[in-house]
C-alpha positions as CSV (number, residue, x, y, z in Angstrom):
1,X,0.0,0.0,0.0
2,X,1.3,3.5,-0.9
3,X,2.3,5.8,2.0
4,X,0.9,8.8,0.1
5,X,-1.8,10.6,2.0
6,X,-4.7,11.7,-0.2
7,X,-6.8,14.7,0.8
8,X,-9.7,16.5,-0.8
9,X,-8.6,20.0,-1.9
10,X,-10.4,22.8,-0.2
11,X,-13.4,24.1,-2.2
12,X,-13.2,21.1,-4.6
13,X,-16.9,20.5,-4.8
14,X,-17.8,24.2,-4.8
15,X,-15.6,24.6,-7.9
16,X,-17.1,21.5,-9.6
17,X,-20.6,22.8,-8.9
18,X,-19.6,26.1,-10.6
19,X,-18.4,24.1,-13.6
20,X,-21.6,22.1,-13.7
21,X,-23.7,25.2,-13.8
22,X,-21.5,26.6,-16.7
23,X,-21.7,23.4,-18.7
24,X,-25.4,22.5,-18.2
25,X,-27.9,24.9,-19.6
26,X,-31.3,23.3,-20.2
27,X,-33.8,26.1,-20.2
28,X,-37.6,26.4,-20.1
29,X,-37.5,27.1,-23.8
30,X,-36.1,23.6,-24.4
31,X,-39.1,22.0,-22.6
32,X,-41.6,24.2,-24.6
33,X,-39.8,23.6,-27.9
34,X,-40.4,19.9,-27.7
35,X,-43.7,20.0,-25.9
36,X,-42.2,18.3,-22.8
37,X,-44.7,18.0,-20.0
38,X,-42.6,18.7,-17.0
39,X,-43.5,16.7,-13.9
40,X,-45.7,14.6,-16.2
41,X,-48.2,17.4,-16.0
42,X,-50.3,18.9,-18.8
43,X,-50.3,22.7,-19.2
44,X,-53.6,23.0,-17.3
45,X,-52.0,21.2,-14.3
46,X,-53.7,17.8,-14.8
47,X,-51.6,14.7,-14.8
48,X,-50.4,12.9,-18.0
49,X,-52.4,9.7,-18.3
50,X,-49.9,6.9,-17.6
51,X,-52.1,3.9,-16.8
52,X,-55.4,2.6,-15.6
53,X,-56.4,1.3,-12.2
54,X,-59.3,-0.2,-10.2
55,X,-57.7,0.7,-6.8
56,X,-58.5,4.4,-6.3
57,X,-60.3,7.3,-7.9
58,X,-59.2,10.9,-7.1
59,X,-61.8,13.3,-8.5
60,X,-61.5,17.0,-8.1
61,X,-63.0,18.7,-11.2
62,X,-65.1,18.3,-14.3
63,X,-64.0,19.1,-17.8
64,X,-66.4,21.3,-19.8
65,X,-65.3,21.7,-23.4
66,X,-61.7,21.5,-22.2
67,X,-62.1,23.8,-19.3
68,X,-61.7,22.6,-15.7
69,X,-64.8,23.2,-13.6
70,X,-64.3,23.1,-9.8
71,X,-66.2,20.6,-7.7
72,X,-66.1,19.3,-4.2
73,X,-63.4,16.7,-4.1
74,X,-64.2,13.0,-4.1
75,X,-62.0,10.0,-3.0
76,X,-63.0,6.4,-3.5
77,X,-61.2,3.2,-2.6
78,X,-62.2,0.4,-5.0
79,X,-65.3,2.4,-5.8
80,X,-66.3,3.0,-2.1
81,X,-66.5,6.7,-1.0
82,X,-63.9,7.5,1.7
83,X,-66.7,9.4,3.4
84,X,-68.9,6.3,3.8
85,X,-65.9,4.2,4.9
86,X,-65.0,6.6,7.7
87,X,-68.6,7.4,8.8
88,X,-69.5,3.7,9.0
89,X,-66.6,2.9,11.3
90,X,-67.3,6.0,13.4
91,X,-71.0,5.1,13.8
92,X,-70.1,1.5,14.7
93,X,-67.3,2.7,17.0
94,X,-64.7,0.3,15.5
95,X,-61.4,0.7,13.8
96,X,-61.3,1.0,10.0
97,X,-57.7,1.1,8.8
98,X,-57.4,-2.7,8.6
99,X,-60.7,-2.9,6.7
100,X,-59.5,-0.3,4.2
101,X,-56.2,-2.2,3.8
102,X,-58.1,-5.4,3.1
103,X,-60.2,-3.7,0.6
104,X,-57.2,-2.2,-1.2
105,X,-55.2,-5.4,-1.3
106,X,-57.9,-8.0,-1.9
107,X,-60.3,-5.9,-4.1
108,X,-63.5,-6.2,-2.0
109,X,-64.8,-5.3,1.4
110,X,-64.3,-8.1,3.9
111,X,-67.1,-10.0,5.7
112,X,-67.0,-9.9,9.5
113,X,-65.3,-13.3,9.6
114,X,-62.8,-12.3,6.9
115,X,-61.9,-9.1,8.7
116,X,-61.5,-11.0,12.0
117,X,-59.2,-13.5,10.3
118,X,-57.2,-10.7,8.6
119,X,-56.7,-9.0,12.0
120,X,-55.4,-12.2,13.4
121,X,-52.9,-12.6,10.5
122,X,-51.7,-9.0,11.0
123,X,-51.3,-9.7,14.7
124,X,-49.2,-12.8,14.1
125,X,-47.0,-11.0,11.5
126,X,-46.3,-7.8,13.5
127,X,-43.2,-9.2,15.3
128,X,-39.9,-8.5,13.6
129,X,-37.4,-11.3,12.9
130,X,-35.0,-12.4,15.7
131,X,-32.2,-9.9,16.3
132,X,-33.6,-7.6,13.6
133,X,-34.2,-4.7,15.9
134,X,-30.8,-5.0,17.5
135,X,-28.8,-5.5,14.3
136,X,-30.7,-3.4,11.8
137,X,-32.3,-0.6,13.7
138,X,-30.4,0.0,17.0
139,X,-26.8,-0.5,15.6
140,X,-27.3,2.1,12.8
141,X,-29.2,4.9,14.4
142,X,-30.4,7.6,12.0
143,X,-31.4,11.2,12.9
144,X,-34.2,10.8,10.4
145,X,-36.8,8.1,11.0
146,X,-37.7,7.8,7.3
147,X,-34.1,6.8,6.4
148,X,-34.1,4.2,9.1
149,X,-37.4,2.9,7.9
150,X,-36.2,2.6,4.2
151,X,-33.1,0.8,5.3
152,X,-35.0,-1.6,7.5
153,X,-37.5,-2.4,4.8
154,X,-34.6,-3.1,2.3
155,X,-33.0,-5.4,5.0
156,X,-36.1,-7.5,5.4
157,X,-35.2,-9.0,2.0
158,X,-32.4,-11.0,3.8
159,X,-34.8,-12.5,6.2
160,X,-37.3,-13.7,3.6
161,X,-36.6,-17.1,2.1
162,X,-39.0,-16.3,-0.7
163,X,-37.8,-12.8,-1.4
164,X,-37.6,-13.4,-5.1
165,X,-40.8,-15.4,-5.5
166,X,-43.1,-13.2,-7.6
167,X,-46.2,-15.3,-7.5
168,X,-49.4,-13.5,-6.5
169,X,-49.8,-15.6,-3.3
170,X,-46.3,-14.7,-2.1
171,X,-46.7,-11.0,-2.9
172,X,-49.9,-10.9,-0.9
173,X,-48.0,-12.5,2.0
174,X,-45.1,-10.0,1.7
175,X,-47.6,-7.1,1.5
176,X,-49.5,-8.1,4.6
177,X,-46.2,-8.7,6.4
178,X,-45.0,-5.1,5.5
179,X,-48.4,-3.7,6.5
180,X,-48.1,-5.4,9.9
181,X,-44.5,-4.5,10.5
182,X,-44.4,-0.9,9.3
183,X,-45.8,0.6,12.5
184,X,-43.4,-1.4,14.6
185,X,-40.3,-0.5,12.6
186,X,-41.4,3.1,12.6
187,X,-41.8,3.2,16.4
188,X,-38.5,1.4,17.0
189,X,-36.7,3.7,14.6
190,X,-38.0,6.7,16.5
191,X,-37.0,5.3,19.8
192,X,-33.5,4.7,18.4
193,X,-33.3,8.2,17.2
194,X,-34.6,9.5,20.5
195,X,-32.0,7.5,22.5
196,X,-28.8,7.9,20.4
197,X,-29.4,11.4,19.0
198,X,-31.5,13.1,21.7
199,X,-29.9,11.3,24.7
200,X,-33.2,10.0,26.1
201,X,-34.0,6.7,27.7
202,X,-34.4,3.8,25.2
203,X,-37.8,2.2,25.3
204,X,-38.5,-0.9,23.1
205,X,-41.9,-2.3,23.6
206,X,-43.3,-5.4,21.9
207,X,-46.5,-5.0,19.8
208,X,-49.8,-6.4,21.1
209,X,-51.1,-8.8,18.4
210,X,-54.7,-8.3,19.6
211,X,-54.5,-4.5,19.1
212,X,-55.2,-2.5,16.0
213,X,-52.6,-0.6,14.0
214,X,-53.6,2.7,15.6
215,X,-53.5,1.2,19.1
216,X,-50.1,-0.4,18.6
217,X,-48.7,2.9,17.3
218,X,-49.8,4.9,20.4
219,X,-48.9,2.2,23.0
220,X,-45.4,1.7,21.6
221,X,-44.4,5.4,21.2
222,X,-45.9,6.6,24.4
223,X,-43.9,6.0,27.6
224,X,-47.1,5.3,29.7
225,X,-48.8,3.2,27.0
226,X,-52.2,5.0,27.7
227,X,-54.6,6.7,25.3
228,X,-58.2,7.7,25.2
229,X,-60.8,6.3,22.8
230,X,-61.1,9.6,21.0
231,X,-57.4,9.8,20.5
232,X,-56.9,6.3,19.0
233,X,-60.0,6.6,16.8
234,X,-58.8,9.9,15.4
235,X,-55.4,8.3,14.6
236,X,-57.2,5.4,12.9
237,X,-59.2,7.8,10.7
238,X,-55.9,9.6,9.8
239,X,-54.5,6.2,8.7
240,X,-57.6,5.5,6.7
241,X,-57.3,8.8,4.9
242,X,-53.6,8.3,4.1
243,X,-53.9,4.7,3.0
244,X,-54.2,5.4,-0.8
245,X,-54.4,8.3,-3.3
246,X,-54.2,7.0,-6.8
247,X,-51.4,5.8,-9.0
248,X,-50.0,9.2,-10.0
249,X,-48.7,10.5,-6.7
250,X,-44.9,10.4,-6.6
251,X,-44.3,7.5,-4.2
252,X,-47.0,5.3,-5.7
253,X,-45.8,6.0,-9.2
254,X,-42.3,5.1,-7.9
255,X,-43.8,1.8,-6.8
256,X,-45.3,1.2,-10.2
257,X,-42.0,2.1,-12.0
258,X,-39.9,-0.2,-9.8
259,X,-42.4,-3.0,-10.0
260,X,-42.4,-2.8,-13.8
261,X,-38.7,-3.5,-13.8
262,X,-39.2,-6.9,-12.1
263,X,-37.4,-6.1,-8.9
264,X,-38.4,-7.5,-5.4
265,X,-41.0,-6.0,-3.1
266,X,-38.5,-4.8,-0.5
267,X,-36.5,-2.8,-3.0
268,X,-39.7,-1.4,-4.4
269,X,-41.2,-0.3,-1.1
270,X,-37.9,1.1,0.3
271,X,-37.8,3.3,-2.8
272,X,-41.4,4.4,-2.2
273,X,-40.5,5.3,1.4
274,X,-37.6,7.4,0.1
275,X,-39.9,9.2,-2.3
276,X,-42.4,10.0,0.4
277,X,-39.7,11.5,2.6
278,X,-39.5,14.5,0.2
279,X,-40.9,17.8,1.4
280,X,-42.9,18.2,-1.9
281,X,-44.6,14.9,-1.1
282,X,-45.1,13.2,2.3
283,X,-42.8,15.6,4.1
284,X,-45.1,18.5,3.3
285,X,-46.9,18.1,6.7
286,X,-43.6,19.2,8.4
287,X,-43.5,22.3,6.2
288,X,-47.0,23.2,7.4
289,X,-46.1,22.8,11.0
290,X,-43.0,25.0,10.6
291,X,-45.2,27.7,8.9
292,X,-47.9,27.5,11.5
293,X,-45.3,27.9,14.3
294,X,-44.0,30.9,12.5
295,X,-47.5,32.4,12.1
296,X,-48.5,31.8,15.7
297,X,-45.4,33.7,16.8
298,X,-45.9,36.6,14.4
299,X,-49.7,37.0,14.4
300,X,-50.6,38.4,17.8
301,X,-54.4,38.4,17.5
302,X,-55.4,35.0,16.0
303,X,-59.0,36.2,15.6
304,X,-58.0,39.3,13.5
305,X,-58.7,38.7,9.7
306,X,-56.7,41.8,9.0
307,X,-53.6,40.8,10.9
308,X,-53.7,37.3,9.4
309,X,-54.2,38.8,5.9
310,X,-51.2,41.1,6.3
311,X,-48.9,38.3,7.3
312,X,-50.0,36.0,4.6
313,X,-49.4,38.8,2.1
314,X,-45.8,39.0,3.5
315,X,-45.5,35.2,3.0
316,X,-46.7,35.5,-0.6
317,X,-44.3,38.3,-1.3
318,X,-41.4,36.2,0.1
319,X,-40.9,38.5,3.0
320,X,-41.9,36.1,5.8
321,X,-41.6,32.5,7.0
322,X,-39.0,30.7,4.8
323,X,-39.2,33.3,2.0
324,X,-40.4,30.7,-0.5
325,X,-43.6,32.6,-1.3
326,X,-45.6,29.4,-0.5
327,X,-48.5,28.9,1.9
328,X,-47.9,25.3,2.8
329,X,-50.8,22.9,2.9
330,X,-52.8,25.0,0.4
331,X,-53.7,23.7,-3.0
332,X,-53.6,20.3,-4.7
333,X,-52.8,18.9,-8.1
334,X,-56.3,17.4,-8.5
335,X,-58.7,18.8,-5.9
336,X,-60.2,22.3,-6.5
337,X,-63.0,23.3,-4.1
338,X,-62.1,20.8,-1.4
339,X,-59.9,17.9,-0.4
340,X,-62.2,15.3,1.1
341,X,-59.4,14.0,3.4
342,X,-58.9,17.5,4.8
343,X,-62.6,18.0,5.3
344,X,-63.0,14.6,7.2
345,X,-59.8,15.2,9.3
346,X,-60.9,18.7,10.2
347,X,-64.4,17.6,11.2
348,X,-63.2,14.7,13.3
349,X,-60.4,16.8,14.9
350,X,-62.8,19.3,16.6
351,X,-63.8,17.1,19.5
352,X,-60.3,16.3,20.5
353,X,-59.3,20.0,20.0
354,X,-62.0,20.9,22.5
355,X,-60.8,18.3,24.9
356,X,-57.2,19.5,24.6
357,X,-58.2,23.2,24.8
358,X,-56.9,23.8,21.3
359,X,-60.0,25.1,19.6
360,X,-58.6,28.6,19.2
361,X,-55.6,27.2,17.3
362,X,-57.9,25.1,15.0
363,X,-60.1,28.2,14.3
364,X,-56.9,30.2,13.6
365,X,-55.9,27.5,11.0
366,X,-59.4,27.7,9.4
367,X,-59.0,31.5,9.0
368,X,-55.5,31.0,7.4
369,X,-57.0,28.5,4.9
370,X,-59.9,30.8,4.0
371,X,-57.8,33.9,3.6
372,X,-55.0,32.2,1.7
373,X,-57.5,30.9,-0.8
374,X,-58.9,34.3,-1.3
375,X,-55.5,35.9,-1.8
376,X,-54.2,33.3,-4.2
377,X,-55.7,34.9,-7.3
378,X,-54.5,38.3,-6.5
379,X,-50.9,37.3,-6.0
380,X,-50.5,34.4,-8.4
381,X,-52.5,35.8,-11.3
382,X,-54.2,32.4,-11.7
383,X,-57.9,31.5,-11.8
384,X,-57.2,28.2,-10.2
385,X,-59.3,27.6,-7.1
386,X,-57.3,26.2,-4.2
387,X,-58.3,24.6,-0.9
388,X,-56.5,23.2,2.2
389,X,-55.1,19.7,1.5
390,X,-54.8,16.9,4.0
391,X,-51.3,18.1,5.1
392,X,-52.8,21.3,6.3
393,X,-54.5,19.6,9.2
394,X,-52.6,16.3,9.6
395,X,-49.7,17.8,11.5
396,X,-52.1,19.6,13.9
397,X,-53.9,16.3,14.5
398,X,-50.7,14.4,15.2
399,X,-49.5,17.1,17.6
400,X,-52.8,16.8,19.6
401,X,-52.1,13.1,19.8
402,X,-48.7,13.8,21.3
403,X,-47.0,12.2,18.4
404,X,-43.4,13.6,17.9
405,X,-42.8,15.6,14.7
406,X,-40.1,13.1,13.7
407,X,-42.9,10.5,13.2
408,X,-45.3,12.6,11.0
409,X,-44.1,11.4,7.6
410,X,-43.4,7.8,8.8
411,X,-47.0,7.6,10.0
412,X,-48.0,8.6,6.5
413,X,-45.8,5.7,5.2
414,X,-47.4,3.3,7.8
415,X,-50.8,4.0,6.2
416,X,-49.7,4.4,2.5
417,X,-47.9,1.0,2.4
418,X,-51.4,-0.5,1.9
419,X,-51.8,1.5,-1.3
420,X,-48.3,0.9,-2.5
421,X,-48.6,-2.9,-2.2
422,X,-52.0,-2.8,-3.9
423,X,-50.6,-0.9,-6.8
424,X,-47.5,-3.2,-7.0
425,X,-49.8,-6.3,-7.3
426,X,-52.0,-4.6,-9.9
427,X,-48.9,-3.6,-11.9
428,X,-47.5,-7.1,-11.7
429,X,-50.8,-8.7,-12.8
430,X,-52.0,-6.3,-15.5
431,X,-49.3,-4.3,-17.2
432,X,-46.2,-6.6,-17.7
433,X,-44.2,-3.9,-19.5
434,X,-41.3,-1.9,-18.0
435,X,-42.2,1.8,-17.7
436,X,-39.9,3.8,-19.9
437,X,-40.8,7.3,-20.9
438,X,-38.6,9.2,-23.3
439,X,-36.2,12.1,-22.7
440,X,-35.1,14.4,-25.5
441,X,-31.4,15.1,-25.8
442,X,-30.5,18.8,-26.5
443,X,-26.8,18.3,-26.3
444,X,-24.5,19.6,-29.0
445,X,-22.2,17.4,-31.0
446,X,-18.6,18.1,-29.9
447,X,-15.1,17.2,-31.2
448,X,-13.3,14.8,-28.9
449,X,-10.2,16.6,-27.4
450,X,-7.2,14.5,-26.3
451,X,-6.6,14.6,-22.5
452,X,-3.3,16.4,-22.8
453,X,-4.9,19.2,-24.9
454,X,-7.8,20.0,-22.6
455,X,-7.8,23.3,-20.7
456,X,-9.7,24.4,-17.6
457,X,-11.2,27.6,-19.1
458,X,-14.2,25.9,-20.6
459,X,-12.7,26.1,-24.2
460,X,-11.7,22.6,-24.8
461,X,-12.0,22.6,-28.6
462,X,-14.5,24.2,-30.8
463,X,-17.8,22.4,-31.4
464,X,-18.6,21.1,-34.8
465,X,-20.0,24.3,-36.2
466,X,-21.5,22.5,-39.1
467,X,-23.6,20.3,-36.9
468,X,-26.8,21.5,-35.3
469,X,-28.7,20.2,-32.3
470,X,-29.4,16.5,-32.4
471,X,-33.1,16.3,-32.7
């Protein structure tokens, strides 16, 4: 081995970043020239049609002679309205997330006997493999629960003797296993972060196979294991609302893309978790919380429409909060007049808000939503109607439940894994083609320059002037 000591020159990557910016100049005109639909979005904001599905319908507007007409948002799982699913469980005072998961995975509502059996299977599969917690979660603590979750999901491959078995039966088994274990991995990843990074006591509690997903989440993350009926049912509703949202959202489309390549379920779902972590997707609830904390500090009178309006104007002008010009939690790619998930969550949050003496805060949020929607046209110059989305209220609900902010996005994943797995199975059984959209090259043809003749001034040989863009 050489005795030479290698070091990274100071400012090396800063200089390389400058070079990159100089040498890479794709502009908005390039996208327009070739009619590229950035973000797979049409000019009117609708998504490019990339597939068909029976799993979920997200309906937020009507098309009238090519013009989008706003309507109250509708969300249906396998044809069943989310409103009916939630209301039924509320009226019968029972948990609904497991029923929704069964519906998404199996394609129909379960009978009472089938649901009971499904809950027993989930209970039996909640426990992690021997030494998994110690070797895969505790020994590699991460400051971010989502990263630990993604790594743990990927590691489950090594504990599955049929990891590469792509039969329908085996994928159903793997899907139910992931559904059962996600809340446990999430809770343990949080406890690990809390212990190693926050220097708090380590608490690792086994799941209760007789308890629902919502009950297990609260009893494992809470030091005293106790919760009220109102608390656990509100969390159950939040899980129901986050379980699925169509094939076009970023993490579900990620699931579809990876599944189409023929890879295993653990690689697929780990990638979906990584997608969901992004602040433009599942991490959006954290941006809402940060914005709300900023507004609560700067708006002295929460009942004053004028004071709220003045501060939102500052946000829109990039003079307040994070200077992005965005009111987080407002607007959606599909929904126009209302997001049904936000409506349901807001409605069911009021009772607990009253019990927790947080009604004033909830009403403050309502005013922010109303005023932001009214100001949108004035400052954005768009006729698009916007509404609060589910992220607007979900963080508030989690905070009332005493759930740490580090768990907000991973709870989203705990619910959404049901939808991811349903879409994976549908992709496997119906499409059978790898997803491969096209990208247009706008690079110029260049002369190759010998290594010894290259300079660092950006002029490394003239381009072939006689050649035009490669189209």
